[in-house]
C-alpha positions, 0 to 999 in steps of 0.5 A: 812595097819596101826597099831591101837594100839597108845601104841605100835606105841609109842613103836616103835618110843620111845627108851625107850620101848625097849622090845623085841617085838620092837626089832623083829619088827625093825629086820624084817621091816629092812630086808623088806624095810617096814615101821615099823610105818605104816605097819605090814608085807605084803600085807595081814596083815592090822591091829594089835590090842593088848589087855592088858598091854603093852606086851613090858614092862611087864611078862605075857600073852596077848590077840592077834588079828591080821586082814587081809584086803582082798580087802575091808573086814577086816578078823580075821586072828589070835586070840591068845595069846602072851606071854612074859617069861623071856624076850623072847617074843613068839605067842601061836598058835595051842598050840605051842609057835611060835618065834615072827619073825616065826610068822611075816614072816608066815603072811606076805609070807605065802600062806595060807594067801593069799590076792588079792586087790578088787577094785570096777570097779568104782575105777579102777586104771591106773596101772591096765592098765600096759605098758612096763616100760621106764627102759625095753625099755631103756635097750633094745635100750642099747643092741641093740646099743651095737650089731649093729656095725657088728664087735661086734655082734659075740664077744658080742653074744660069750661073753654073751653066755659063762657068762649065758650057759657056756663056752660050748656055747661060739663058739658052736653057731650052733647045729650039724645036727646030734644032731637034727636028733637024738633028736627024739629017745631020747624021750618016745613013748608016747611023740612022739606020743603026738607030731605026734597027735598035728602035724598031726591031729590038727596043719597041718589041721588048718593050711591048712584050713587057707592056703585057704585064701591066694590065689590070688584075683582081682576085677575092679572098674571104669576101674581100675584093682587090683590084689593082689598077696601072697608073703610067707615071705622068712626067719623066725627066732623063738626064744623060750624057750627049755620048750616050744616045742608045742610053736615051733610046732605050729609057724613052721607048720603054717609058713611051710604051708604058704609057708616060705622057710627058718625057723631057731630056736634060743633057749638055754639049760636048764642048764648051760653048759647042753644040748639044751633038746631033746624036742625042738629039736625034735619038730624042727626036725618034723617041719623041722628045721634043722638050730638052733642056741644057744642064750638066751634073747634079744641079741639072738634076736638082732642076729637074726634081724641083722645077724651075721658074723665072721671075715672073712664075713662068715654067722654065724646067718642069718638075718630074715625077721621076728622075731616069738616066746614067751618071756619076757617083756624085749624080747618083748621090744626087738622085738618092737624095731627091728621092729621100727628100722629095719622093721623086721616083728614081730608076735604080742606084746607077753609077759609076759602072762596074763589072764582075768577070767569073771565069775558069780556065775552061778549053779554048779560054782567051785571057784577052777576052777577059781583058776586053770585058773588064775594060769595056766598063773601064772605058766609061770613066776613072772610077769604074770598077772591074773585078776577075773572080777566078780559080785559077792564079795563071788565068788572073797573071795572063789577063792582067798582062792583056790589059796592058796590051788591049790598053795600049792597042786601043788607046793613044798615050796620054789621051783621055781614054788612056788615062781614064783606063789606067786609072779605072784599072789600077785603082778600082780593080781587083782579081780575087781567087776562090777555088770553090764554085760556091765560094765564088757565087758567095763573093758574087752575092756579097759584090752584087755588081751591076753586071756578071759576065760567066766564062765558066766550066759547065759544072760551075755554070750549072751551079751560077744558073740554077741559083742566079746570084744578085746582079743588075745582068747575068751574061753567059758566054758573051759580053757586056760590049755586045749586050748594052746595044740589044734590048738589055736596059743600059740602066742597072743597080751598082755598088752593091745595090743589086741586092734590093733593085732591079735593072730598068724595065718597062714596068718600072714607069708605072704606079699601081693603085690598090682598089679594096671593096669588101662584102658583107661577108668580109666585113663580118670577118673582118671587124673582129679581126679589126677589133683585136689587133687594133686594140694590141696596136694601141689604136682605138680610133682604128677600132671605132673607125671600123665599127662605125663604117659597119653600121655599129654606131654605139661606139666607146673607147673602152 
């Protein structure tokens, strides 16, 4: 992002060129922390070329061409006139005089000039394969250290609730059951119908079908009888934003069908000192959850992992055996930490949301559909990540244009949604060009995304379906915006962890006990194996115990 005009660069460096252009640039760069000599605006603006005399010194009109770099291409972004009159500098745009700081601001943050880096697959950056920053893990550790002493847990949770949720929620940590019970009556008839349709027709059926796979099974090998017996998790804690009732329905239904005895919910009000939304409470009610606790963020998750009691030892929040639910990178880091430190089971490393769209210029291809798909995950928050993987730079350019159009159509300027979408797309999104389907599949495997959505021509699709990439979900010819409201779970591994984790399933709420019973035949065979291998590994007491169990009383350590 270099300024090409050398005289203009000197005008910024040298005090004698003390014109309004220099002043405007320096003010803007100071506010944004940008180096004025090397850059102009934000990632969109690559180059400024001024045609004419030095406009920082003379009155008059000057032609200006501003170029934007979009990926590897340089495109004219603005062709117009800079006018200096009575010492004031303005840019003529569409027949209107626009103060220079305003045009700079428009070029640097205006969504109509959206830019996403376009990378050749040969030049992939390590940054593309992002991981949780060390600072986030350190913060999670510090919070867990604070919450670890039993006598500090309740006070710390109350203090944090008061500061983030309001004084109302300092002591009211558990919601009364009657508030949960009346939540359904606060929903419209259509909302209740949608909940029941999803629950009865979809979630219960899908969970019951998965439940058929959770049965004891046994086999025999060389006289060794082995039986696997399923044991449901006893205590499950679900932590979720109040904005995700369908996620709660999904998780709780799978857990209930799997046989989990106690399910508790941790959530929070949408506004400070406000009520917990009836939508999330109705989902809890329909899921059979009657324990709802109020808490937000990492301390709430730590409370579920550790359990919280009052000064008399009475339970305030139960200690659970498993924690499930969506969350930010910070919540995800704390979930991983309680798993490592205390053995609390978690669903999978999940957060923030991400999507990889793999697309060709198939007949009737629609860049707007691709833009919708990318933004559907960016909508979750500013840290969400959307990546387009394609063979076509033309499709990439068209999609980037549609991203700006969709954002403008579906969000108001300066709204929370607009800010989330812009930040997610500008900071975390990329386009990767891969001309070969096998190379595209390799990249998908390396990224191992939460969701891979495919809009592919038949020969590419055959390769992807015959050897599916590592991904939490692979959606063919549809949209994650649709599948998230089906029995397909909303909890899937992110940040490359789909190489070792799967999306949440009914079976994940069950542990398995392995029962081993040897017959006399197995005892004769495996006592020899135990003696030889135990000696190789240097475990004489293993060998002695094996012999002693078979009635070989005269056991010595040779």
